[in-house]
Structures are given as structure tokens and as C-alpha cells.
KOLDRENTI-382238 format. One record per residue (C-alpha): x, y, z. Coordinates in steps of 0.2 Angstrom, whole numbers, padded with zeros to 4 digits, always signed. Layout:
! residues N
XYZ...
//
This chain:
! residues 719
-0121-0042+0162-0105-0040+0171-0090-0052+0168-0078-0053+0182-0060-0053+0176-0046-0063+0184-0033-0052+0193-0017-0050+0183-0002-0062+0186+0010-0048+0189+0011-0029+0189+0025-0017+0186+0022+0002+0191+0004-0002+0192+0003-0010+0175+0000-0028+0171+0017-0036+0165+0007-0044+0151+0004-0028+0141+0023-0026+0138+0023-0042+0128+0008-0035+0118+0016-0018+0114+0032-0026+0108+0022-0038+0098+0012-0024+0090+0028-0014+0086+0036-0029+0077+0020-0033+0068+0017-0015+0061+0036-0015+0056+0033-0031+0047+0018-0025+0038+0023-0007+0033+0040-0012+0029+0034-0025+0017+0021-0014+0010+0034+0001+0007+0043-0009-0006+0029-0019-0013+0024-0008-0028+0043-0007-0034+0044-0025-0032+0030-0027-0044+0037-0015-0057+0056-0019-0057+0057-0037-0051+0040-0045-0059+0042-0032-0073+0023-0027-0072+0018-0010-0079+0012+0004-0068-0007+0000-0070-0005-0018-0066+0007-0015-0051-0006-0002-0044-0021-0014-0046-0013-0028-0037-0006-0017-0024-0023-0010-0020-0031-0027-0021-0020-0033-0008-0023-0018+0004-0042-0020+0001-0041-0038+0007-0031-0032+0022-0046-0022+0027-0059-0035+0023-0052-0049+0034-0053-0040+0051-0072-0044+0050-0068-0062+0049-0055-0061+0063-0067-0053+0075-0080-0066+0072-0068-0080+0074-0061-0072+0090-0078-0068+0098-0088-0083+0093-0075-0097+0092-0057-0097+0097-0055-0082+0108-0043-0067+0106-0027-0076+0111-0029-0091+0100-0035-0081+0086-0019-0070+0087-0007-0085+0088-0015-0095+0074-0017-0081+0062+0001-0074+0067+0008-0091+0061-0001-0088+0044+0005-0071+0044+0023-0076+0047+0022-0090+0033+0016-0077+0021+0031-0065+0024+0043-0079+0022+0035-0085+0006+0036-0067+0000+0055-0066+0004+0058-0083-0005+0048-0076-0021+0060-0062-0022+0076-0073-0024+0080-0072-0042+0093-0085-0042+0080-0099-0039+0075-0099-0057+0091-0091-0064+0097-0107-0073+0109-0098-0085+0116-0087-0071+0114-0071-0080+0104-0062-0066+0087-0064-0075+0074-0077-0068+0069-0089-0082+0052-0094-0074+0044-0078-0069+0027-0087-0067+0035-0096-0052+0039-0080-0044+0022-0072-0047+0013-0087-0040+0024-0087-0024+0020-0068-0022+0002-0070-0024+0002-0085-0011+0012-0074+0001+0001-0059-0001-0014-0069+0002-0008-0076+0018-0002-0059+0024-0019-0051+0021-0027-0065+0030-0015-0064+0045-0013-0045+0047-0032-0042+0044-0037-0056+0056-0027-0050+0071-0031-0032+0068-0047-0031+0078-0040-0043+0092-0023-0036+0098-0029-0020+0105-0045-0027+0113-0034-0041+0120-0023-0028+0128-0038-0020+0136-0043-0036+0143-0028-0036+0154-0034-0022+0165-0046-0022+0180-0061-0011+0180-0052+0001+0193-0037+0004+0181-0046+0016+0169-0031+0028+0169-0018+0014+0166-0029+0007+0152-0030+0024+0144-0011+0026+0145-0009+0009+0137-0019+0013+0122-0008+0029+0120+0008+0019+0121+0000+0006+0109-0004+0019+0096+0014+0026+0098+0021+0008+0094+0010+0007+0079+0017+0024+0072+0035+0020+0078+0035+0003+0068+0028+0011+0053+0040+0025+0053+0056+0015+0056+0051+0001+0043+0047+0014+0030+0065+0021+0032+0074+0005+0034+0067-0007+0021+0070+0004+0006+0088+0005+0011+0089-0014+0012+0080-0015-0005+0094-0003-0013+0107-0015-0008+0114-0028-0020+0114-0046-0017+0113-0063-0025+0122-0080-0028+0126-0079-0047+0123-0061-0050+0121-0045-0039+0103-0038-0040+0092-0026-0030+0090-0035-0013+0071-0038-0012+0074-0054-0003+0082-0044+0011+0069-0031+0010+0055-0044+0013+0066-0055+0024+0069-0043+0038+0050-0040+0040+0048-0058+0040+0061-0060+0054+0052-0046+0064+0035-0056+0062+0044-0071+0069+0050-0061+0084+0032-0054+0086+0025-0071+0087+0038-0078+0099+0036-0063+0111+0018-0064+0111+0018-0083+0115+0031-0080+0129+0019-0069+0138+0005-0083+0137+0006-0087+0156+0003-0069+0161-0012-0065+0150-0030-0063+0156-0039-0074+0143-0058-0071+0142-0069-0084+0134-0078-0081+0118-0094-0072+0122-0102-0070+0105-0099-0057+0092-0111-0042+0092-0108-0039+0074-0117-0056+0070-0131-0051+0081-0133-0034+0073-0133-0042+0056-0146-0055+0061-0157-0041+0068-0156-0031+0052-0159-0046+0041-0175-0051+0051-0182-0033+0050-0180-0033+0031-0188-0050+0029-0202-0046+0041-0205-0029+0032-0205-0038+0015-0218-0051+0022-0229-0036+0028-0227-0025+0012-0245-0025+0008-0257-0011+0013-0268-0021+0024-0254-0021+0037-0251-0006+0048-0236+0004+0045-0222+0007+0058-0211+0023+0062-0194+0015+0057-0190+0000+0046-0180-0007+0060-0196-0008+0071-0201-0023+0060-0189-0033+0071-0199-0030+0087-0208-0047+0086-0191-0056+0089-0179-0044+0097-0179-0033+0112-0183-0014+0110-0166-0010+0117-0156-0019+0104-0167-0012+0090-0164+0006+0097-0145+0002+0097-0146-0004+0079-0155+0011+0074-0141+0022+0081-0128+0011+0072-0137+0011+0055-0138+0030+0056-0120+0032+0057-0116+0018+0045-0127+0028+0032-0115+0042+0034-0100+0030+0030-0107+0028+0012-0096+0042+0004-0081+0039+0014-0072+0026+0004-0067+0039-0009-0056+0047+0004-0047+0031+0006-0046+0029-0013-0034+0044-0013-0026+0042+0003-0019+0024+0000-0011+0029-0016+0004+0036-0007+0011+0018-0008+0007+0016-0026+0005+0030-0038+0015+0043-0028+0029+0031-0025+0030+0027-0044+0029+0046-0046+0045+0048-0035+0054+0036-0046+0055+0049-0059+0061+0063-0048+0078+0069-0041+0080+0063-0023+0097+0071-0020+0095+0081-0004+0113+0085-0002+0119+0076+0014+0108+0061+0010+0099+0053-0005+0081+0048-0003+0074+0032-0011+0057+0034-0020+0049+0022-0007+0056+0032+0007+0046+0047+0003+0031+0038+0012+0040+0042+0029+0034+0060+0027+0016+0054+0032+0020+0046+0049+0032+0060+0053+0019+0073+0049+0006+0064+0059+0017+0065+0075+0018+0084+0072+0001+0088+0066-0010+0078+0079-0004+0089+0094-0004+0105+0083-0022+0102+0079-0028+0097+0096-0018+0111+0105-0018+0125+0093-0030+0124+0078-0046+0117+0086-0045+0129+0102-0042+0144+0090-0057+0139+0080-0067+0137+0096-0062+0155+0102-0068+0162+0085-0085+0155+0090-0086+0144+0075-0096+0128+0077-0083+0116+0070-0093+0100+0072-0085+0083+0069-0094+0081+0052-0088+0098+0047-0070+0093+0051-0072+0077+0041-0078+0088+0026-0063+0098+0027-0052+0083+0028-0059+0076+0012-0057+0093+0004-0038+0094+0009-0036+0076+0001-0043+0083-0015-0031+0097-0015-0017+0085-0012-0021+0076-0028-0022+0093-0037-0004+0096-0031+0001+0079-0036-0005+0083-0054+0004+0099-0054+0020+0090-0049+0017+0077-0063+0015+0091-0076+0033+0097-0071+0040+0080-0072+0033+0077-0089+0041+0093-0095+0058+0089-0086+0060+0071-0092+0065+0069-0110+0053+0057-0119+0064+0042-0120+0052+0032-0131+0060+0040-0146+0078+0041-0149+0085+0046-0166+0102+0040-0171+0105+0051-0186+0116+0044-0200+0122+0029-0189+0115+0016-0201+0124+0016-0218+0122+0007-0234+0127-0012-0234+0116-0014-0219+0111-0032-0214+0096-0039-0222+0087-0041-0206+0087-0034-0188+0084-0042-0171+0074-0036-0156+0083-0041-0140+0074-0041-0123+0084-0040-0107+0072-0051-0098+0073-0064-0112+0090-0066-0121+0081-0074-0136+0082-0061-0150+0067-0059-0162+0071-0057-0180+0062-0044-0191+0065-0049-0209+0060-0042-0227+0063-0024-0224+0070-0012-0237+0082+0003-0235+0074+0020-0236+0057+0014-0232+0047+0016-0216+0043+0000-0207+0033-0005-0191+0033-0021-0181+0024-0025-0165+0025-0040-0153+0023-0045-0135+0033-0054-0122+0033-0059-0104+0015-0056-0097+0009-0038-0101+0025-0032-0108+0023-0026-0126+0035-0018-0138+0033-0008-0154+0046-0003-0167+0046+0010-0180+0062+0012-0191+0069+0018-0207+0086+0018-0214+0091+0036-0214+0089+0042-0201+0086+0027-0190+0072+0030-0177+0068+0017-0164+0052+0018-0153+0051+0006-0140+0045+0003-0122+0054-0003-0106+0072-0007-0108+0073-0014-0125+0087-0012-0138+0088-0014-0157+0102-0024-0164+0108-0024-0182+0116-0041-0184+0135-0040-0180+0137-0022-0186+0128-0010-0175+0119-0010-0158+0107+0004-0155+0099+0007-0138+0082+0014-0135+0081+0015-0116+0098+0015-0108+0109+0024-0095+0125+0023-0104+0134+0015-0119+0151+0014-0127+0157+0016-0145+0174+0008-0148+0184+0018-0161+0200+0011-0155+0211+0000-0166+0210-0016-0155+0198-0026-0144+0194-0018-0127+0186-0025-0112+0175-0013-0102+0168-0016-0085+0159-0006-0071+0156-0014-0055+0148-0031-0058+0143-0027-0075+0153-0031-0091+0152-0024-0109+0162-0039-0114+0175-0038-0128+0172-0023-0139+0178-0023-0157+0182-0007-0167+0168+0003-0174+0154-0005-0165+0142+0002-0152+0140-0008-0135+0127-0004-0122+0124-0007-0104+0108-0004-0094+0114+0002-0077+0098+0000-0068+0099+0009-0051+0087+0016-0038+0101+0028-0032+0097+0044-0040+0115+0049-0043+0129+0037-0043+0147+0039-0048+0150+0025-0061+0168+0019-0063+0173+0011-0079+0188+0000-0081+0195-0001-0099+0207-0015-0103+0216-0022-0118+0223-0039-0122+0241-0033-0116+0234-0029-0099+0234-0010-0100+0220-0002-0090+0212+0015-0090+0199+0020-0077+0185+0032-0081+0172+0040-0070+0155+0047-0074+0141+0053-0063+0125+0046-0069+0109+0054-0065+0093+0044-0063+0084+0042-0080+0099+0048-0090+0108+0041-0105+0126+0044-0110+0136+0038-0125+0155+0036-0122+0166+0037-0137+0183+0029-0137+0192+0038-0152+0205+0030-0163+0218+0042-0155+0214+0034-0138+0230+0029-0128+0233+0020-0112+0243+0029-0099+0242+0045-0088+0226+0055-0091+0220+0042-0103+0202+0046-0098+0203+0064-0105+0203+0057-0123+0186+0048-0120+0172+0059-0126+0155+0059-0117+0138+0064-0126+0122+0066-0116+0108+0058-0125+0094+0059-0111+0095+0072-0097+0093+0065-0079+0078+0068-0069+0079+0086-0064+0062+0089-0054+0066+0087-0036+0058+0075-0025+0055+0089-0012+0041+0095-0022+0031+0080-0016+0031+0087+0002+0016+0099-0001+0005+0085-0007+0010+0074+0008+0007+0088+0020-0011+0091+0013-0015+0072+0013-0008+0070+0030-0018+0085+0037-0033+0078+0029-0030+0061+0037-0028+0069+0054-0044+0080+0052-0054+0066+0044-0049+0049+0051-0046+0053+0070-0062+0064+0070-0072+0051+0061-0068+0038+0074-0071+0050+0088-0088+0055+0080-0093+0037+0077-0090+0031+0095-0099+0046+0102-0114+0042+0092-0115+0023+0094-0120+0012+0109-0106+0007+0121-0108-0011+0116-0107-0008+0098-0090+0000+0095-0084-0015+0087-0098-0014+0074-0093+0003+0069-0074-0002+0069-0079-0015+0056-0089-0003+0046-0074+0010+0046-0062-0004+0040-0074-0009+0027-0074+0009+0020-0055+0008+0018-0057-0009+0009-0070-0002-0003-0058+0014-0006-0044+0003-0012-0056-0007-0023-0061+0010-0031-0043+0013-0035-0040-0003-0045-0057-0001-0054-0051+0017-0060-0034+0011-0064-0040-0003-0075-0055+0006-0082-0050+0024-0085-0035+0021-0096-0030+0040-0096-0015+0043-0107-0007+0055-0094-0004+0052-0076-0008+0070-0071-0026+0068-0079-0029+0053-0067-0024+0063-0052-0036+0077-0058-0050+0063-0060-0048+0057-0042-0048+0074-0035-0064+0079-0045-0072+0063-0039-0068+0067-0021-0074+0085-0022-0090+0078-0029-0092+0065-0015-0087+0079-0002-0101+0089-0008-0113+0075-0006-0106+0071+0012-0108+0089+0017-0126+0088+0011-0129+0072+0021-0121+0080+0037-0131+0095+0036-0147+0085+0040-0139+0074+0053-0145+0076+0071-0132+0072+0085-0139+0061+0098-0134+0055+0115-0134+0036+0115-0133+0034+0134-0149+0044+0136-0158+0033+0123-0152+0017+0131-0158+0023+0147-0176+0024+0141-0175+0006+0138-0165+0001+0153-0181-0003+0164-0194-0010+0152-0211-0014+0159-0211-0032+0166-0228-0035+0158-0221-0031+0141-0207-0043+0144-0219-0057+0149-0231-0053+0134-0216-0054+0122-0210-0070+0130-0227-0078+0127-0228-0072+0109-0210-0079+0106-0215-0096+0114-0231-0097+0104-0221-0093+0088-0209-0107+0092-0223-0120+0095-0232-0115+0079-0217-0115+0067-0204-0125+0075-0192-0111+0075-0179-0114+0089-0169-0098+0086-0167-0088+0102-0158-0072+0100-0167-0062+0114-0153-0055+0124-0155-0038+0131-0137-0035+0138-0120-0037+0130-0102-0035+0135-0096-0018+0133-0081-0016+0122-0079+0003+0123-0062+0004+0130-0055-0011+0120-0059-0004+0103-0054+0014+0106-0038+0014+0095-0035+0026+0081-0034+0025+0062-0017+0017+0059-0023+0000+0067
//
């Protein structure tokens, strides 16, 4: 069946003007999505105070939903609203989700005591979950519609222009992804706030929200120029109905008295045309090969979760610039732009000249193998990180606690100013106390009088009432040995008034890996001494102000500095090999996989395979959250090895399945059914009418031709 398209409203250089609105819309939307996603796992960890496992679980749950909802969006567009209305309505939902996420990151909303710590974290968590749900519905729902809608703008004679459009469309996707992954971490690293200055997650989420507003406005402005096709029915629904009927019919005829048929899909012959059945057979054959593929995506999408968290424990000082942990994700789109032409122009032709039969399925097998190697490389990096980073869970304070210590101590949580008293402990005896605060955050304390040992988690400190302040996880602290009260500040942080012979701490949390901290020491007489110290990420320093300290010239030289915990020394550049391997695997696996799928499927069922491909991405992310919650491995490197081992096992299974796969030419198979015998058609029609009269079934799904979506769906993996 041929559908005549209305001519475009206007052209520029042979291209419909309407496509420029679509390309700009796609750039802004991809900037919005990837920008928000780049900082998401750090938002979970540092703002919502979730541990690494929970942050990883929620992150991959969100990504999984983003790749499940495209099926819903395609059905709504093709069966009900049409592509244009679906894009507009779901973009509004998408925009609202981004705005809600930006609001959820404003700590001042629930910071009633103006100390920089939200008082009602449940409020922020609830807003975040609502925002992410709306974003998943919006971005997934429009994913299968935008590219196809762009293809609708071209006439049948504009094949060359349509091909160029899809290339520009794919470039806009990668450009939006690359720029957002660079910019939003920079925005997050800024400090903002009404009552107190904190990392600016509202700005990091707010800019993507603004870009989504721009995307929606630009798309609506071009409304009068679009060629809008009416909904024509979703082929995915028809395929599912055909498969369901074949299964039910086969079950009804499962007994031996019924004659067997060559293929289980042949049991749909009573209701559906042979052409449709043959097309479904080809699709099912490809979908069967999709079964092992989710494991690849389980590893690939951890770039935004586990690998980003790994980067937070590494040194990002590259000399001329300092790389934020979440900016390392930009290595992937940069390498894609480099590796795709190299693969197409150098590697594949070289393999072909060597007379090697490097089939698409073999390429996909190699791609999965490269991804497994990437996680082995990540495990080796993690082992070096574990060696270079001092175990900050244990910090011995030596002979700091003396006789006449208080009768009880207090545990102080930075996210909850209320102190927890621990009473009834005796000097010289080991004690242990455990508790929980704020969702999944837990703490455990072991201590004795001489020496005093504190073991704790997160950024907690141990406070001995009015005498000593002992910090477990910190970046710097002061001991005032001066004869009078001193006031010590650095930036917007304040130690407060410090008295003699007492330790004071300040947790200087920063995502800048090296920072020059400037301390201003003042006394009641107005004298001031400025002291500077370069703080490395993850480091801990104790600054001792001796009794001989004097204000004046070179006063800072009398301040003694002790390094408690060394800064992270393993450089972030060591992550580049694992990013190279995973990106090379993506280029070989993903691009080739879509190319193979389209070549082996009927021309009118490209959308079915697109839905199946996106479903493998969703299942892969579900695998990550299952492993993250179920494995509970004590060491992160062991988890990387586990994922690599699982992928190697699945890769072997896929290679075995691919060995027995026979390549087909869908066009030739369809041609065999293009001119069916009219007598067979009349006989089938009579049988169908007879069945309707006998059982009252009014369902009529006997259509032998469908709209071709070949050009509309041919956009690569990052869509």
C-alpha cells in the first residue's frame, strides 16, 4: 500500500525547512538527557547521602525505564496520537520532570536552621523519584518518534537528502551528549545557595531543564511546516498478536491426532496471511539472537555509575586542567567520533584484504569480548586505587585521650546535628557501639582509652564532651595550642572560636581534586594571620598552632602541618584504557548489531527490531541492579571481575548460537509471497468468514501489506 505524502511547505538547498527544527530539537533534548544523567550518580551519593550500591541500583533502574518506555511511545504514536502530538505531549512531561529534578536539588528548601544541611531528606528523595519517573516516560516515549518524524518530511525522490539528514541527526545526538557531559559537571562543581554555599546540583539539573524547554519551543515553532502523517497502526502490536495466536493455536492442537507443521509460527496460518507469517519468522529468528545481548549493556552502562564512582577516588589533575570525576564520561563520545571512521575506513577493509570472513555476528562477538577486557582493566585500576588510598576507616590518635576523660562520649553526624551519647564505658577497656541514621547510612564505633581508635563510616566524628574532638574521616583539622581564643575560617566555612588545647575539625568536601585552601586566623584583638595549604582529594591534615605562635610577618611559618591521610595518588588517566576498550566494543557491537538486524528483517518490521534492541538495553540495566544488590562482594575489583566473567560466558554462548545461524535475504523471501494464488486467498477468506459466523469472532487482522519504515528507523545506537 502506498501512502502519498503532502509536499513540504518550504525547502532550503533541497531540504525541507522543517528538518532544521527537528535537528535543533534533538540536540537540545540529548543535551538535556545526557547532562542530567552525567551528574546523577554523584547527586545520589553526595546530596541524598546514599551509599554506592543504592546509588548504582537507582541509577540503572532509571536507565532501564528509559529504554522500556520507547515501546509505549511507539504504540501511542502509531496507533493513537500520531508522531507529532506524541512528541509534543511527552516532551511536556519530560520538561516537567527536569524541572522537578532541579527543584529537588535545592537544599535551602528544607534547610530550616540554615546550616547547609537539608532537614527533610525524604522530601528531596520523593521529588527526585517523581522527576526521574517523568523523565523516563518522556525521553523514552519520544525516542522512537523523532527520527521517524524527520523521515516523514522527505518525498520519495529525496533519498539522498534523507540519508544526509540521518547523518546530521546522529551527529546532533553525539554533539549534545559530548557538550553536556563536559558542561554539567562544571556547573555541579560551582557553589551556590541562599543560606549556605553547597555544590550546585540545582544549576547542573536546571540547565538541562532549560535546554528541554528550548527543545519543546523550537519543535512547536516548526509546527506549520511539518508533514504530519495520520496514525496507521503499529506493526509491533500486529506482530505480537500473530505470535500470540500461533502459540494459542499450537496449544489447542498439542495432541498427537493433529498433524504437525514445519514451524510453530505456521499455526497462525488459519488467521493471518502467509506473507505476514513469513515476515514474523524472520523477525523471531533475529530476536532469538538478542537473548545474550543484555549482558553487554550491563557492562556498558556502568560508565555512568561504577566507573564514575571509581573516578571520585582518583587524581584528576592533568596539569593545564582538572578533570571532574563525572567528566571522564566524555571520553566515550570523543572516542566514538574517532573510532567509527577508523573502523569503517581502515580496520574492516584491512580484514577484508586478509581474506577473513568477518561477518556481522563475528564482529558482535569481538565487541562483547572487548567489553569484558574493559572490565578486567577496570578491576586492575581498582586494585591500584585500593593500594594508593589509605584506609580511612581506621585512624589511631595515639595518646590523645588522657586520664580524667569524660564519663561518656558523643557521636556527631554532619547530616544530623543531634549528638548520640554513649555512656557507661570504662578507661582501658575495649568497647563497641553501633547504630543507624538517615536511611541506609550506618555507623560503627570501636574505642579504647589508650590508644584511642575510632572506626567509622562516611564523614562522622567522635566527640569527647568539652575536651577533645577526634575526627575519623576529614580533610583538615586544627589543634589550638595558643594562649588565647582564635577564630579560624576558610572560604565560607568556619571553625568558630577555638580555645586552648582543643582539637577542631572542618570537613572540606570538594570535588576539585586539588585546591589551595586559605585559612584566616584571627584573635579578639583583630590580629590576623593567613595560612595556605594545598589539599589533595581524599587527604587529611592536622594543623597545630603552638603556644609560641605570634601574629605578624611570617606568622604562618610557626604553624605545623601533619599529614594524616595521603591524597589520592592514582591518576584518572589510567581509566582511559578501559574507556577505549568499552568504546571499541560499542562501535563493533552496537553499530554492527543494528546493521545486521536491519539486513535480516523485512522492510516493514524495522521498528519491531528497534523495540527489541532497546529492550536488551533495559534488561542489561536490570541485570546491573540485581547484581549490585545480590552479590554484595566486599571489594569493588571483585565485582568488576564478576561482570567480566559473566560477559565472557555469555559471549561464548552467543558465538555458539551465531555459528549455526544462516543468513537470509528478506527481499527474496517476501517476493515468494508477493503474488499468492487468488484461489488460496478466496479459500482463506471463506474459512475466515465461516469461523466468524460460527464463533462470533469479529477480529479482522488480515492485512497483507504494511507501511514501510525502513528509512525512518535507520538511526544508530545512541538514539
